[in-house]
C-alpha positions in Angstrom: 277.0 51.6 245.2 278.0 55.1 244.2 277.5 56.5 247.7 279.5 53.6 249.1 282.3 54.3 246.7 282.3 58.0 247.5 282.5 57.1 251.2 285.2 54.4 250.9 287.6 56.4 248.6 288.5 59.0 251.3 288.8 56.2 253.9 291.3 54.4 251.7 293.2 57.6 251.1 293.3 58.2 254.9 294.6 54.7 255.6 297.2 55.1 252.9 298.5 58.2 254.6 299.2 56.2 257.8 302.5 54.4 258.3 302.3 51.0 260.0 305.1 49.8 262.3 307.7 47.8 260.4 306.8 44.5 262.1 303.2 44.7 260.6 303.8 46.7 257.5 303.3 43.8 255.2 300.0 42.9 256.8 298.9 46.5 256.6 299.8 46.7 253.0 297.9 43.5 252.2 294.9 45.1 253.8 295.2 48.3 251.7 295.6 46.2 248.6 292.5 44.2 249.3 290.6 47.4 250.2 291.7 49.0 246.9 290.7 45.9 244.9 287.3 46.0 246.7 286.8 49.6 245.5 287.8 48.5 242.0 285.2 45.8 242.0 282.5 48.2 243.2 283.4 50.6 240.4 283.4 47.8 237.8 279.9 46.8 239.0 278.6 50.3 238.6 280.0 50.4 235.0 278.4 47.1 234.2 275.1 48.2 235.5 275.3 51.4 233.5 276.1 49.2 230.4 272.8 47.3 231.0 273.9 44.2 232.8 271.2 42.4 234.7 271.3 43.8 238.2 270.9 40.3 239.8 273.8 39.0 237.8 275.9 42.1 238.6 275.2 41.8 242.3 276.0 38.1 242.5 279.2 38.7 240.6 280.1 41.4 243.0 279.4 39.2 246.0 281.7 36.5 244.6 284.5 39.0 243.9 284.2 40.7 247.3 284.1 37.6 249.5 287.8 36.8 249.4 288.8 40.4 249.6 286.7 40.9 252.7 288.2 37.7 254.2 291.7 39.1 253.6 290.8 42.4 255.2 289.1 40.8 258.2 292.1 38.5 258.8 294.6 41.4 258.5 292.6 43.7 260.8 292.4 40.9 263.3 296.2 40.4 263.0 296.6 44.2 263.5 294.2 44.0 266.5 291.9 46.7 265.0 288.4 45.2 265.7 286.6 48.3 264.5 287.5 47.4 260.9 286.3 43.8 261.1 283.1 43.0 259.3 280.6 40.9 261.1 
């Protein structure tokens, strides 16, 4: 999880530095918001694991939290026609 977080943080920063065209700015912002929330959930999971939470429980909780965020991002990337960012 820590390596994933370390990889995703600069990616989010890079995406935040871009400016979307006005006609899709709201979709792009929704994507960045979901991406940011996804990172927050990853960081919360790491903290819970360090606090002694059962890894199976932590992982299942993370999966539950990430599913709607990933769906939001997939939909937005499809709307923006950026297939490289769509999870399979």
